[in-house]
N, C-alpha and C positions, 0 to 999 in steps of 0.2 A: 692827383699825385705830385709833389711838392718836386720839383727838379733844380729848385738853388742851390742845397745843399751837393749835387750832385757835380753842379757846375764849379762853386764852391772850394770842395775836395780835390777837384781835378786844378784848377789853379795854383791850389798850397801845393799840392804833388809836386807840379811841373815850378814854380817857384823853388823847391827845398832838393830837386835832381843836381845831378854835379855834372860834372865834361863826361865821364863813362855813361852819363845817362844818352847823353847823343848819341856816344857809339854805337847804344842798341837800339839807335833811332829807326834804324832800316829795316831790323827785324818788325818793329809795331808795324810797320809802311809798307812792306812785302806784298807787291803782289802774285807772288805768284798761284794761290789759289785763288784767287779774282779770274787770273788771265786764263787759268785752267776752264774756269768756267763760264766765259765771256761776259765775265761782268767790270763795266768802266766805271769810273765818276769816283766818288769820294769814299775808300773805304779803306778799312784797316784787316789786316790779313793774319790769320792765325795758319797751325800746321794742316789745319781742315777743313777753317770755316774762312766765309770770305763776308763781311760784317759791312754792308753798303748801307751809307748815310743819307739822307735829304731833307728841307727843310723846307719853309719858309716863313715871310712877315710880309702882312698888307694891313694896313690902317688906310681908313676913310672916315671924313668929316664934314658934313654938311649944315648948313647955314640958310635959315631965309624963313619962310610960311607956305609949309609944303604938307603939313602932317595931315591934313582935313581933304585926303584924295578920294575921288571917285570914281569907280569905273564909266567909261566912257559909253559901253555896251551891257547893260545892267545887269541880264541874266548869266554875264561871263564875268572871267575876272581878266579880261587882257590888260591892254597897257592904263595905267591911273593916270585920272588928272587932277590936277593938286589944285586945291581954291584956297585963297591966300586970306587976310581980315581978322584973323584969329588970336593977332601972338606970334612971337618968336620962336621958332623952332630948331633946334639943333642937334644933332645925330656922330659922336663920336665912337669907334669901334676898330677896334682891334681885334684879328686871326690869325693866331699862330701857330705853324705844327713842324711836330720833326718825327723822322719814318724811320726807323730799321728795318734793315733783309737783312737776316744772316742764313747763308746757305753754303751747303757742303755735298759732295758728290754721295750720290747711292748705287745701290745696284737696280731701280727703278728708272732712275733719272735724278737730280737736280732736288734736294730735298730742302724747304725755308721753312723759315717763323716769322713772321710780320707785322712790327708793332710802328701802331702811328697812333701818336697822342695828339689833339688838337685844343686851343682853347678860341674861346669865342667872347672876348670882352667889349661888353659894349655899355654905352649909358648915351639915354634918349631923350630929351625931353618935347613935353608936346604943348604948344600955348604957352609955353614959361613952364609947366610943369611938369615932372620927373613921370613917364610912363611905363618906362622899361629900362633893364638894369641884368647884365649878366654877369657874375661872378669872374668869369675870365680863370674859372680851376681847370686843368686837364683834366680828360677824359680819354678812355679808348677808345678812338673815333674807327681803328681798324687792329682785330689780334687772331689771325690766324696763321693754320699750318698749311705749307702745300708741297704737294714731292710729285715728282714725273718730267717727263718731257714732251711727247707726242700727244702724250695721252697725260692727265694732270687731275689728281686728286685733291680738293680743298674741303677746310673745314675749320669753323670758327667765326667772329665776327668778321665780316666785307659787303661790299656790294654785289648785285643781282650778275648770275651769268645770261640776264635776259636782254636780250640786242633789242633797241629799241627808236633804233638809227632809219637814217637814210627816210626821212620823215619833217626835214626843214624847207620852208619853202624859197625858190631864187630870190625873189624881188628883193629889194630895196627895205621895203616897210616890211617886209612878212605879211601872213594873214591873221587879223583880228583872233579867231577861237586857237589857231597854233599857238600865238602868242600870250596866251594865258596858258599855256602849262612851260612844265620849269626844261628848258632846249629847244621850245619852240617848237615840240614834235607833237602830233597825232594818239589824241586818246586820251594818254597815260604820263604823268609826270616822273619824269626816272628816279626820283628819290620818296614815293612813297614809304612810308614801313610793311607795305604788304609783300615787298623783295627786298630783296638780299636781308642784311640784319644777321642772325644767329643763323650758320650755312651749314649744307651738305653739300659738293656739288661732283663733278666727273666731267672734264671738257676732255676733247679727242679731236686732232687732226687726222682727218681721215683721208687729206690729200689733195691736189689739184685744187688748194684752194677753199676744201670744204672742210668744214668744222661743225661737228655735232656737240651738245653739251644736254645734261639733265641734272636738273638742283632738287634739295627738299629746300625752300627757306623761311624766314620770317618765323623762327620757332620760337622765339621768344614774346610771342605773343599769347595772349593768355585772354580767359573770359572777362567783358568789357574792359576790354584795352580799346575799343571807342562808344563815347558812351550813345550815340545814335543806332549801335547795333551791338545791343548786349550780351550776345549770343556766340561773337567769334569769338574763334579756337586759333591755337597754332597751327601752323603747316603749310606753306605755298608751293607746291609743286609746280617747276618752271621746266620746260624743258626748249630745247633752241636748235635751227640748224643755218647754218651762216655761210655766206657762197665771197668770193673775191677774189675777181683775177681777171685777165682781158678788158678793162675799162668798165667791170660792170661788178657791182657789191649789192645784195640780196642776203632778206633774211626772215626767218617763218619764229615766232618765238609762241610758245602758248603758256597758258598758267591757269593751274584750277587750284581756288582758294581754300584754308580752312578742312586741310584732308584729312589735320590727326582727329578730326569729329566724327569721319565715315557717314559725312552727310556732304557733298560737296552741291555748293549751289550756285555758287557764281564761278568765272571762268571768263578769260580773255582770250583774243589772239590778234598777235599785232605783228603788220607784214610790209617790207617795204623793196625798193629796186629801186637802184641809180645807174644809170647806164651813159656815157660818156663818149663821142661820137666826133671826132675831129672837132669841131668850133662847138657842138651843142652840147648838152644835158637833157637828159629827159627825168623826172621823179614819181615816183607813184608811190602811195601809201595807203594802208586802212588796218583799222582796229575794229575791233567788236566787242563787245564787256556783253555778258548775259547776267543779270539781277548784281548788277556790278554795286560793289563793297567801295568801289575807291574813285569814284565821281563825285561831285561837289554836293555837297548836301540839299535836300530841299529840289533838286533839280535831276540829281544823275543818280544816288542814290539810291540802289532797289532797283535800278529799270536796265532793260536794254537798252546798248546804246551803241550805235555806229558811227564809226567816224571815216572816212576819203580825202586825200590831195592830191593833187596831180600839178605839176608845177616845170614850165621848160625854161631854158635860157640859153641862149646863141650868143658868142664874142664872135666881132669881128674885130678889125685893124682900129678905128675908132673910138667904137663902141660898145654895149652889153645890152640885150633886151629881157626882158623877166616877165613870165606871166604865168598864175597861179593862181588854184580855186579850190575851193573845200566845203564839204559839205558836213552834219552831224544831223541826225535821227536817231532822237528818243522816244522808247513806247514803253508801256506799262509802268509808269516813274509814278515818284508821290504826287508827279499834277503833269497835267493835259498833254498829249501827245502832243509831238511837234515836230519843226525839222528847220535849222538853222541852215545858211550856206552863206558863202563871201567867195570873193576874188580881189586880186593886188596884178599891179603890174611898175615895173618901170623903166627905165632907161640910162646905162651910165652911159659917158662924153669922157673924152681922154683930152682936155680940152691940149695942155702940154704936158711935157713929161714927168713934171711933182704936180698938175694940178687937175683934177676930176671933180665932176659936177655929176650930181643922182636926180633924177625927178622918180617919183613913187606916186601914187595916189592906190589904195585900196579900200572896200566896200564889205560891211555887213548885214545879212538881215536876222533880226532874233523873231526866231518863230513864234516864239511863245508868247511875245508884246505886243508882235508885230511893229516892230518898230526899225529902223538904220540907222546906220552911223556910216561916216564916211568922212577918210583922213588925206590930204593933201599933204606933201612936202615937196621944196629943194634942197639939194646940199651940198655942198662948196670941201672940197678936201684939196688941202694945199701943203703939200712938204715943203715948209720955210729952211731947210738945214735937212741932212742925212738924219741927225738925231729929236730934232722938232717936224710938228706935222698941228694944221691949224684944221680945225672943222665947223663948218656956220649950218647953219638949218635954219629955215622958218617956214614952219605951216600950220596946218587948222583940220578941227574936227564941224563936221556939221552931219545934219540932220535930225530925224524927229526925238530919237535917243537923247539928244541933247538939248531939243528945243521942250520936249516932255520931261526933263529931270529936273525937278526941283531944287538939288541942293547946286545948279549951274543960275547965272545971272545972267548971263547971254543965250542966245540963241545959235552961238556959234562960237568956240575957243581960237583963238588967236596966237602962235605959240613962236616963240623963238630961242635958240640957242648956241653958245661958242663954246669951243674946247680946245686946249692947247696941252698936246699932250708931248711927253718928251723919254726918251730910249738912249741913253747918251751909252748906254753898250753895259756890260755885269751882269744881264739878266736883271736891274734895274730902272723899274719903268712909274713913273708920275704923269699925273697932270690936273688939269685947272679946270671945273665947266660951271656956265652960267645958265639958268632957263629960267625964265619969264614969262608968263602967260596973260591974258585979257580976262583972265579971273583974279586978277589982283594978287597973285600966285608967284614967288621965285625962289631960287634957291642954289646955292655958289659952293659945288664940290671939289675936295682936296682929295687924293689920292696918290698912293707910294706904296710900290711892292719890291718884293726880292724874293724868291728861290734861292736855294743851293741843291748842289747833284751830286 
């Protein structure tokens, strides 16, 4: 959608306005309806609707020799290690979005329509040759209607109601298998196309912190949506129960795929809980996929997959301790049955009021390839001023997965990184980061972002 003509028209109208228009400005910015609906922020009010506007822009530029990236634990996709020596690479990316939510009162509670337009404008080169370009055209990232208060009905294009939280490890470096997922969770990427999309959803707040929901999602899918599964059909039935209160959050999410085909063969369960008790936090999470559609092709697709995670954290006067462990068991898949496992730990020390040190290590055992990977790192975070923060990190990757990988020239990989972050206020953030490793790779990254609400 082209917004240029809309913006130019608005500017032209403002330029042609007279003093009489200024007298009417209070009508356009009246918050009477917005106040009655409990809506704040950047709003425009009419006689019966409140229009809330928000948006943001983020920019990222990277330069160096970094595009030849190789997983450090090869059968999963955790943190990638860059390999240099193949020519200059750079990446320039602008992500922008604008969101409008129009809300009015009804006999069933607030009724709203949400439209979020998003643009991803990207130019990337690899070894001096362009290998990716996104045109940056705006598209409807969200477009849905909603009505209700304690019970809410939603329909259109939006995210899933599936609760996939309470599943990120507490330790400083995280865990290898969980790091391979969006959100560093257990078992499933939150951005999979099999959840959310075109939806019909109902969510109800039962009371005492308990919320239940049911939804029919991924209605935009169709035959041959996924080349690896040409019989895919639309419809994911999602059910969720969540609790939040008294220092505890917990959830149980279940989903069945391809329900509109009448032949459901793939389903999942995802559960997690976090408890906060004075200085301690405890977290446990698990997921199970049956005949999975959403795993990694060649490893998880069509398999039965169990993932589990346990993490604990203790915060004391000057330091914080964290320990985490994970396990993954895969059976009846495209390859042999196998079990992966890993664990990690960290200690954080507040040296002074503005300086902290983090020491961490994590281990992963690849049961399929019978290889292991170890990462150790030390990090220093210093608040130079109220708006400037400097972070330095030195670490390395070791183990048979590194030694046996022909893509690496060394039996271990040492890396160093430094970052300067600036947050002067007003919602503006910016950073400059440099990283180099023993594989002759390096990268310098600049970021800047601002949102408004």
